[in-house]
C-alpha positions as CSV (number, residue, x, y, z in Angstrom):
1,X,-109.4,-228.4,0.8
2,X,-106.3,-229.2,3.0
3,X,-105.7,-227.3,6.2
4,X,-102.6,-226.0,4.8
5,X,-104.6,-224.5,1.5
6,X,-107.1,-223.0,3.8
7,X,-104.4,-221.3,5.8
8,X,-103.0,-219.7,2.7
9,X,-106.1,-218.7,1.5
10,X,-107.0,-217.0,4.8
11,X,-103.6,-215.2,4.7
12,X,-104.4,-214.2,1.2
13,X,-107.7,-212.8,2.0
14,X,-106.0,-210.8,5.2
15,X,-103.6,-209.2,2.9
16,X,-106.4,-208.4,0.5
17,X,-108.4,-206.7,3.4
18,X,-105.3,-204.6,4.3
19,X,-105.5,-203.1,0.7
20,X,-109.1,-202.6,0.8
21,X,-108.9,-201.0,4.2
22,X,-106.3,-198.3,2.7
23,X,-108.5,-197.7,-0.3
24,X,-110.5,-194.8,1.3
25,X,-107.4,-193.0,2.4
26,X,-105.8,-193.6,-1.3
27,X,-108.8,-192.2,-2.7
28,X,-108.6,-189.2,-0.2
29,X,-105.1,-188.4,-1.3
30,X,-105.4,-189.1,-5.2
31,X,-104.1,-186.2,-7.2
32,X,-103.1,-184.2,-4.1
33,X,-99.8,-182.6,-3.7
34,X,-97.8,-183.4,-0.6
35,X,-94.6,-181.8,0.3
36,X,-92.4,-184.1,2.7
37,X,-89.4,-182.7,4.7
38,X,-87.1,-185.4,5.5
39,X,-84.4,-185.0,8.3
40,X,-83.1,-187.0,11.2
41,X,-82.3,-190.4,11.4
42,X,-84.2,-191.1,8.1
43,X,-81.6,-189.3,6.3
44,X,-78.5,-191.2,8.2
45,X,-79.6,-194.7,8.8
46,X,-79.5,-196.7,5.5
47,X,-82.5,-199.0,6.5
48,X,-84.6,-196.0,7.3
49,X,-83.8,-194.0,4.0
50,X,-84.7,-197.2,1.8
51,X,-88.0,-197.3,3.7
52,X,-88.8,-193.6,3.2
53,X,-87.8,-194.3,-0.7
54,X,-90.5,-197.1,-0.8
55,X,-93.0,-194.9,0.6
56,X,-92.6,-192.1,-1.6
57,X,-92.7,-194.7,-4.7
58,X,-95.9,-196.1,-3.2
59,X,-97.3,-192.6,-2.8
60,X,-96.7,-191.6,-6.5
61,X,-97.9,-195.0,-7.8
62,X,-101.1,-194.6,-5.6
63,X,-102.0,-191.3,-7.4
64,X,-100.2,-188.8,-4.8
65,X,-97.9,-186.4,-6.1
66,X,-95.2,-186.1,-3.4
67,X,-92.2,-183.4,-3.4
68,X,-89.2,-184.3,-1.0
69,X,-87.5,-181.4,0.6
70,X,-84.3,-182.1,2.6
71,X,-81.7,-180.6,4.9
72,X,-78.8,-182.4,6.3
73,X,-77.8,-181.0,9.5
74,X,-76.2,-184.1,11.1
75,X,-74.0,-184.6,7.8
76,X,-73.2,-181.1,7.6
77,X,-72.1,-181.1,11.3
78,X,-69.9,-184.1,10.7
79,X,-68.2,-182.8,7.6
80,X,-67.8,-179.5,9.1
81,X,-66.1,-180.9,12.2
82,X,-63.6,-183.2,9.9
83,X,-62.5,-179.8,8.4
84,X,-62.2,-178.2,11.8
85,X,-65.1,-175.9,11.7
86,X,-67.0,-175.1,14.8
87,X,-70.6,-175.6,14.9
88,X,-73.0,-173.0,16.6
89,X,-76.6,-172.6,16.6
90,X,-78.9,-169.7,17.6
91,X,-83.0,-170.2,17.9
92,X,-82.5,-173.8,16.2
93,X,-80.7,-172.3,13.1
94,X,-77.1,-172.9,12.3
95,X,-74.7,-169.9,12.4
96,X,-73.2,-169.8,8.9
97,X,-69.8,-168.2,7.8
98,X,-68.5,-168.4,4.3
99,X,-66.6,-171.9,5.1
100,X,-69.6,-173.2,6.7
101,X,-71.8,-172.2,3.6
102,X,-69.4,-174.0,1.3
103,X,-69.8,-177.1,3.3
104,X,-73.4,-176.9,3.5
105,X,-73.8,-176.4,-0.3
106,X,-71.5,-179.2,-0.9
107,X,-73.4,-181.9,1.3
108,X,-76.8,-181.0,0.5
109,X,-76.4,-180.6,-3.3
110,X,-73.5,-183.1,-3.7
111,X,-74.0,-185.8,-1.3
112,X,-77.5,-186.0,0.1
113,X,-79.7,-185.0,-3.0
114,X,-78.0,-187.4,-5.4
115,X,-78.3,-190.3,-2.8
116,X,-82.0,-189.7,-2.2
117,X,-82.8,-189.4,-5.9
118,X,-80.8,-192.8,-6.5
119,X,-82.9,-194.5,-3.8
120,X,-86.1,-193.4,-5.1
121,X,-85.4,-194.2,-8.8
122,X,-84.2,-197.8,-7.6
123,X,-88.1,-198.4,-6.5
124,X,-89.0,-197.7,-10.2
125,X,-90.4,-194.4,-9.7
126,X,-88.3,-191.5,-11.6
127,X,-86.9,-188.7,-9.4
128,X,-84.9,-185.8,-10.1
129,X,-82.8,-183.6,-8.1
130,X,-83.2,-179.9,-7.7
131,X,-81.4,-177.1,-5.5
132,X,-83.1,-173.8,-4.3
133,X,-80.7,-172.3,-6.8
134,X,-82.4,-174.0,-10.0
135,X,-84.8,-171.6,-11.7
136,X,-84.4,-169.2,-8.7
137,X,-86.7,-171.6,-6.9
138,X,-85.8,-170.1,-3.5
139,X,-84.9,-166.4,-3.3
140,X,-83.5,-165.4,-0.1
141,X,-82.6,-162.1,2.1
142,X,-80.3,-162.0,5.1
143,X,-82.4,-163.3,8.1
144,X,-80.5,-161.9,11.0
145,X,-77.0,-160.2,11.5
146,X,-76.2,-162.8,14.4
147,X,-76.6,-165.7,12.1
148,X,-74.3,-165.0,9.3
149,X,-75.0,-166.3,6.0
150,X,-78.3,-167.5,7.0
151,X,-81.2,-166.4,4.5
152,X,-85.1,-166.3,4.8
153,X,-86.9,-167.1,1.6
154,X,-88.7,-164.2,0.5
155,X,-89.8,-165.4,-3.0
156,X,-90.6,-168.9,-4.3
157,X,-90.7,-169.6,-8.1
158,X,-92.3,-173.2,-8.6
159,X,-92.2,-173.1,-12.4
160,X,-89.1,-175.5,-12.3
161,X,-90.9,-177.9,-9.9
162,X,-94.2,-177.7,-11.7
163,X,-92.3,-178.7,-14.8
164,X,-91.1,-181.9,-13.2
165,X,-93.9,-183.0,-11.3
166,X,-95.8,-184.8,-14.2
167,X,-93.0,-187.1,-14.7
168,X,-90.6,-187.1,-11.7
169,X,-90.6,-186.9,-7.7
170,X,-88.8,-183.7,-7.3
171,X,-86.1,-183.8,-4.6
172,X,-85.1,-180.4,-3.4
173,X,-82.2,-179.4,-1.5
174,X,-82.7,-176.4,0.8
175,X,-80.2,-173.9,-0.6
176,X,-80.7,-170.4,-1.9
177,X,-79.5,-167.1,-3.2
178,X,-80.5,-163.6,-3.6
179,X,-81.2,-161.6,-6.9
180,X,-77.4,-160.7,-6.9
181,X,-76.5,-164.3,-6.5
182,X,-75.2,-164.3,-3.0
183,X,-75.9,-167.7,-1.6
184,X,-77.5,-168.5,1.5
185,X,-78.0,-171.4,4.0
186,X,-81.7,-171.6,4.5
187,X,-83.6,-173.9,7.0
188,X,-85.1,-176.6,5.4
189,X,-88.2,-176.8,7.6
190,X,-88.8,-173.1,6.3
191,X,-88.1,-174.2,2.8
192,X,-90.5,-176.9,2.8
193,X,-93.4,-174.7,4.3
194,X,-92.6,-171.9,1.7
195,X,-92.7,-174.6,-1.1
196,X,-95.9,-176.0,0.2
197,X,-97.5,-172.8,0.3
198,X,-96.3,-171.8,-3.4
199,X,-97.5,-175.3,-4.8
200,X,-100.8,-175.1,-3.0
201,X,-100.1,-178.7,-1.3
202,X,-102.8,-180.4,0.5
203,X,-100.5,-181.4,3.2
204,X,-96.9,-180.4,4.7
205,X,-95.2,-183.4,6.5
206,X,-92.2,-183.1,8.6
207,X,-90.2,-186.3,9.2
208,X,-87.9,-185.7,12.3
209,X,-86.3,-187.6,15.4
210,X,-89.3,-187.4,17.8
211,X,-92.6,-188.7,18.0
212,X,-94.4,-185.6,17.5
213,X,-95.2,-182.4,19.7
214,X,-95.8,-182.8,23.4
215,X,-97.6,-180.7,26.0
216,X,-97.4,-181.2,30.0
217,X,-100.4,-182.7,31.5
218,X,-100.2,-182.5,35.3
219,X,-96.5,-182.1,34.9
220,X,-96.2,-185.3,32.6
221,X,-95.2,-184.7,29.0
222,X,-98.0,-186.1,26.8
223,X,-97.9,-186.6,23.1
224,X,-100.5,-184.6,21.3
225,X,-102.1,-186.6,18.3
226,X,-104.0,-183.7,17.1
227,X,-104.1,-179.9,17.6
228,X,-105.2,-176.8,16.0
229,X,-103.0,-173.9,14.7
230,X,-103.9,-171.9,17.6
231,X,-102.7,-174.3,19.9
232,X,-99.6,-174.4,18.2
233,X,-99.0,-170.8,18.6
234,X,-99.7,-171.4,22.4
235,X,-96.9,-173.9,22.5
236,X,-94.4,-171.8,20.7
237,X,-95.6,-168.6,22.8
238,X,-95.3,-170.5,26.0
239,X,-91.7,-172.0,25.0
240,X,-93.0,-175.5,25.2
241,X,-91.4,-176.0,21.6
242,X,-87.6,-175.6,21.7
243,X,-84.6,-176.0,19.8
244,X,-85.0,-177.6,16.1
245,X,-88.6,-178.1,16.6
246,X,-89.0,-174.2,16.6
247,X,-88.9,-173.8,12.7
248,X,-91.0,-176.8,12.3
249,X,-94.0,-175.3,14.1
250,X,-93.3,-172.0,12.7
251,X,-93.2,-173.5,9.5
252,X,-96.6,-175.3,10.1
253,X,-98.2,-172.1,11.4
254,X,-96.8,-170.0,8.3
255,X,-98.2,-172.9,5.9
256,X,-101.5,-173.3,7.2
257,X,-102.2,-169.8,7.6
258,X,-101.7,-169.6,3.9
259,X,-104.0,-172.0,2.9
260,X,-102.3,-175.5,3.2
261,X,-104.8,-178.0,4.6
262,X,-103.1,-180.2,7.0
263,X,-99.7,-180.5,8.6
264,X,-98.0,-183.5,10.4
265,X,-94.9,-184.0,12.4
266,X,-93.9,-187.6,12.5
267,X,-91.2,-189.9,13.8
268,X,-89.0,-191.0,10.8
269,X,-87.5,-193.7,12.8
270,X,-90.6,-195.5,12.4
271,X,-90.3,-197.5,9.2
272,X,-92.9,-196.7,6.5
273,X,-94.0,-193.8,8.8
274,X,-95.6,-192.0,5.6
275,X,-97.7,-195.0,4.8
276,X,-98.9,-195.3,8.4
277,X,-99.8,-191.7,8.7
278,X,-101.5,-191.3,5.4
279,X,-103.1,-194.6,4.4
280,X,-104.2,-196.0,7.8
281,X,-106.8,-194.7,10.4
282,X,-104.3,-195.3,13.6
283,X,-102.4,-192.0,12.9
284,X,-98.7,-191.6,14.0
285,X,-97.2,-188.3,15.4
286,X,-99.1,-185.3,15.5
287,X,-101.6,-183.9,13.0
288,X,-102.4,-180.3,12.9
289,X,-105.8,-179.1,11.5
290,X,-107.2,-175.8,11.1
291,X,-109.6,-176.2,13.9
292,X,-108.1,-179.0,16.1
293,X,-109.6,-182.4,16.7
294,X,-113.5,-183.0,16.0
295,X,-113.3,-186.5,16.6
296,X,-110.9,-188.7,18.2
297,X,-108.4,-190.2,16.2
298,X,-108.4,-194.0,16.1
299,X,-105.4,-194.3,18.5
300,X,-107.4,-192.3,21.0
301,X,-110.6,-193.8,20.9
């Protein structure tokens, strides 16, 4: 056997070992429903969007049942700015007047949703787009007077999603309407949490533009690799969590109080963040469990 042949075989064995190392995690997640909320750079940078589509395809082919929920904050702000519409946020939520609502629905349903569906389809895994209006998936009511046409989800009708999941990866745009047909802008983090609860999902995952949740240790911010729901409540109550992270942490608490097994807040700027979190032992970002860490994650050992 030549040295070159030996090297090729060693590399091949190493690749096989990577797959074997992932086997326990694939087995753990096989047949489970995982709701993934996509946001941030992973939606605006083409390479990251393509990487995300590859991850979703791999999850599906490995027996996981992914459901994607997306917002589109940066894209909505960009289009609104080009149309001369001001953007204002309160408590991490976009204040929405009728013109902003029109832009929001146009961007979410007509632009982003179709693009994500196309990216996943290109990976050989069929995906299909939905809005929160389809099948009255998300029924909303006004959230607060100072937010305008921002809705709070009060009912989730998952029949339309269930009907798709056997054959497709559902890709859901975070729009909603009330029983009378009045449209609302609903926060995608809230929509993902509500859908995870209604589907009885095993996991709720937020892909965002930060590495995870932080807390101050001796005055120095420290990434929390794992924490409990009660610790999430503390971070929220003490004002450690702010801005756009507020609805994410609120969504985690709401979902896990209602029975979702685990939640994750991951950095969507890391290529293949989903696969790294679900199919490797190292962990990436912050994982939230009911009771918090029992044993150190591999990255802390």
